[in-house]
C-alpha positions in Angstrom: -7.1 -13.0 1.7 -7.1 -9.7 2.8 -8.9 -8.2 5.6 -11.4 -4.7 4.6 -9.2 -2.6 6.8 -5.6 -4.0 4.5 -7.0 -3.1 2.5 -8.9 0.8 3.2 -4.9 1.4 4.4 -4.0 0.2 1.3 -6.5 2.3 -1.3 -5.1 4.9 0.9 -1.5 4.4 -0.4 -2.5 3.7 -3.7 -4.8 6.8 -4.4 -2.0 9.2 -2.3 -0.4 7.8 -5.8 -2.6 8.0 -8.2 -4.1 11.1 -7.1 -1.4 13.0 -6.2 -3.3 14.0 -3.0 -2.3 13.4 0.8 -5.1 10.9 1.9 -3.8 8.8 5.3 -5.7 10.7 7.5 -9.4 10.4 5.5 -12.2 9.2 7.0 -13.4 5.6 5.8 -16.7 7.2 5.7 -15.1 10.8 4.3 -15.9 11.7 1.0 -12.9 10.9 -1.9 -14.7 13.9 -4.1 -12.5 11.9 -7.5 -13.4 13.3 -10.6 -13.2 10.9 -13.9 -9.5 10.7 -14.6 -8.2 10.3 -11.4 -10.6 6.8 -11.2 -9.4 5.9 -14.9 -6.3 6.4 -13.6 -7.4 4.6 -9.9 -9.0 2.2 -12.0 -5.6 0.7 -14.0 -4.2 1.1 -10.7 -6.3 -1.1 -8.9 -6.1 -3.2 -11.4 -2.4 -4.3 -11.4 -2.2 -4.2 -7.7 -4.5 -6.2 -6.8 -4.5 -8.6 -10.0 -8.2 -8.6 -10.6 -10.6 -6.9 -13.5 -11.8 -3.9 -13.0 -15.5 -3.7 -15.5 -15.6 -0.3 -15.9 -19.0 -0.3 -18.1 -21.0 -2.0 -15.6 -18.8 -0.2 -12.0 -21.5 2.4 -9.7 -20.0 5.9 -9.8 -20.8 5.7 -6.4 -18.3 2.7 -5.7 -16.3 5.7 -5.8 -17.9 7.6 -3.1 -15.8 6.9 0.3 -12.9 4.8 1.4 -15.7 2.5 3.2 -17.1 1.7 -0.6 -14.1 1.0 -2.5 -12.4 -0.9 -0.5 -15.6 -3.0 0.0 -16.6 -3.1 -4.0 -12.2 -4.2 -3.9 -13.0 -7.6 -1.4 -16.0 -8.1 -3.6 -13.9 -8.5 -6.9 -10.2 -10.5 -4.4 -12.9 -13.1 -2.5 -14.7 -14.2 -6.2 -10.6 -14.4 -7.6 -9.5 -16.6 -5.5 
């Protein structure tokens, strides 16, 4: 099981890989400004990294607003799958 802080660090690395922009210094509450293509690519990568299934149809777009929001969502899915 991962802590939220560990998930945020992992998300920074994953975002940097997917979006091709450095997210290492992005504050956890700072807007990520992801477009729809980045979000789709990120969903695919997160499913692989965390071995989870993300229902993109029912996914609230605000999940992608900040690292904190995204980490909270991922943490919930990871805990459900345990």
